[in-house]
One Martini backbone bead per residue (centre of mass of N, CA, C, O) as a GRO file, in nm:
protein
  107
    1UNK     BB    1   3.908  14.632  12.167
    2UNK     BB    2   4.061  14.363  12.238
    3UNK     BB    3   4.233  14.115  12.077
    4UNK     BB    4   4.163  13.795  12.036
    5UNK     BB    5   4.272  13.498  12.018
    6UNK     BB    6   4.214  13.226  11.816
    7UNK     BB    7   4.180  12.947  12.026
    8UNK     BB    8   4.157  12.633  11.953
    9UNK     BB    9   4.179  12.305  12.000
   10UNK     BB   10   4.273  12.247  11.708
   11UNK     BB   11   4.513  12.456  11.715
   12UNK     BB   12   4.665  12.334  11.950
   13UNK     BB   13   4.703  12.050  11.835
   14UNK     BB   14   4.872  12.136  11.583
   15UNK     BB   15   5.098  12.272  11.743
   16UNK     BB   16   5.181  12.010  11.897
   17UNK     BB   17   5.244  11.837  11.643
   18UNK     BB   18   5.483  12.024  11.545
   19UNK     BB   19   5.653  11.997  11.808
   20UNK     BB   20   5.693  11.683  11.841
   21UNK     BB   21   5.886  11.625  11.600
   22UNK     BB   22   6.103  11.825  11.677
   23UNK     BB   23   6.164  11.688  11.949
   24UNK     BB   24   6.236  11.410  11.833
   25UNK     BB   25   6.467  11.508  11.669
   26UNK     BB   26   6.635  11.626  11.894
   27UNK     BB   27   6.653  11.374  12.060
   28UNK     BB   28   6.794  11.206  11.839
   29UNK     BB   29   7.043  11.394  11.813
   30UNK     BB   30   7.137  11.365  12.097
   31UNK     BB   31   7.166  11.057  12.101
   32UNK     BB   32   7.376  11.052  11.877
   33UNK     BB   33   7.584  11.233  12.013
   34UNK     BB   34   7.632  11.053  12.265
   35UNK     BB   35   7.729  10.796  12.095
   36UNK     BB   36   7.969  10.947  11.963
   37UNK     BB   37   8.111  11.020  12.221
   38UNK     BB   38   8.157  10.732  12.319
   39UNK     BB   39   8.313  10.632  12.074
   40UNK     BB   40   8.543  10.829  12.098
   41UNK     BB   41   8.644  10.743  12.377
   42UNK     BB   42   8.700  10.453  12.293
   43UNK     BB   43   8.905  10.522  12.079
   44UNK     BB   44   9.107  10.667  12.258
   45UNK     BB   45   9.164  10.424  12.450
   46UNK     BB   46   9.268  10.235  12.218
   47UNK     BB   47   9.500  10.414  12.124
   48UNK     BB   48   9.647  10.433  12.401
   49UNK     BB   49   9.686  10.121  12.424
   50UNK     BB   50   9.843  10.087  12.158
   51UNK     BB   51  10.073  10.280  12.218
   52UNK     BB   52  10.158  10.143  12.484
   53UNK     BB   53  10.219   9.848  12.349
   54UNK     BB   54  10.415   9.984  12.111
   55UNK     BB   55  10.671  10.086  12.265
   56UNK     BB   56  10.763   9.798  12.254
   57UNK     BB   57  10.902   9.516  12.162
   58UNK     BB   58  10.816   9.223  12.055
   59UNK     BB   59  10.919   8.918  12.168
   60UNK     BB   60  10.831   8.744  11.921
   61UNK     BB   61  11.017   8.865  11.710
   62UNK     BB   62  11.287   8.759  11.815
   63UNK     BB   63  11.207   8.460  11.797
   64UNK     BB   64  11.137   8.459  11.492
   65UNK     BB   65  11.418   8.549  11.395
   66UNK     BB   66  11.575   8.311  11.514
   67UNK     BB   67  11.413   8.093  11.363
   68UNK     BB   68  11.487   8.204  11.081
   69UNK     BB   69  11.793   8.168  11.102
   70UNK     BB   70  11.787   7.863  11.161
   71UNK     BB   71  11.639   7.781  10.895
   72UNK     BB   72  11.847   7.890  10.702
   73UNK     BB   73  12.088   7.717  10.801
   74UNK     BB   74  11.944   7.443  10.746
   75UNK     BB   75  11.914   7.499  10.440
   76UNK     BB   76  12.208   7.525  10.376
   77UNK     BB   77  12.292   7.245  10.471
   78UNK     BB   78  12.098   7.085  10.280
   79UNK     BB   79  12.220   7.201  10.017
   80UNK     BB   80  12.501   7.091  10.062
   81UNK     BB   81  12.431   6.798  10.086
   82UNK     BB   82  12.303   6.773   9.808
   83UNK     BB   83  12.560   6.846   9.653
   84UNK     BB   84  12.729   6.604   9.755
   85UNK     BB   85  12.541   6.373   9.666
   86UNK     BB   86  12.561   6.447   9.363
   87UNK     BB   87  12.859   6.408   9.333
   88UNK     BB   88  12.865   6.115   9.428
   89UNK     BB   89  12.669   6.008   9.213
   90UNK     BB   90  12.842   6.083   8.974
   91UNK     BB   91  13.088   5.923   9.046
   92UNK     BB   92  12.945   5.646   9.047
   93UNK     BB   93  12.832   5.655   8.758
   94UNK     BB   94  13.118   5.673   8.629
   95UNK     BB   95  13.219   5.412   8.744
   96UNK     BB   96  13.003   5.219   8.615
   97UNK     BB   97  13.065   5.298   8.325
   98UNK     BB   98  13.367   5.204   8.333
   99UNK     BB   99  13.304   4.913   8.417
  100UNK     BB  100  13.129   4.843   8.173
  101UNK     BB  101  13.345   4.907   7.964
  102UNK     BB  102  13.547   4.682   8.057
  103UNK     BB  103  13.359   4.439   8.025
  104UNK     BB  104  13.299   4.477   7.717
  105UNK     BB  105  13.599   4.502   7.678
  106UNK     BB  106  13.834   4.332   7.553
  107UNK     BB  107  14.181   4.250   7.630
   0.00000   0.00000   0.00000
């Protein structure tokens, strides 16, 4: 007589419970995989866009470099002017000292 498997409703229910968590884990992993693939494609697109925009020099760089040169020249002019004013101040101070010395010493 062939042996029949003893399959009770409780045994079937336990088997289904064991399969359900495995199915949910698989489904979760597949969902994670899909989201990672989408993120990868987005990153590839962003990289291609960044490479495309970085192909040529940024026009702002040239403007900023010109502004920097202008400001350096302006700073050099201001320093030269300060040096001239200091020299003039020193000459005036020396003149005042000589004038005071002449006033104080009787001739």
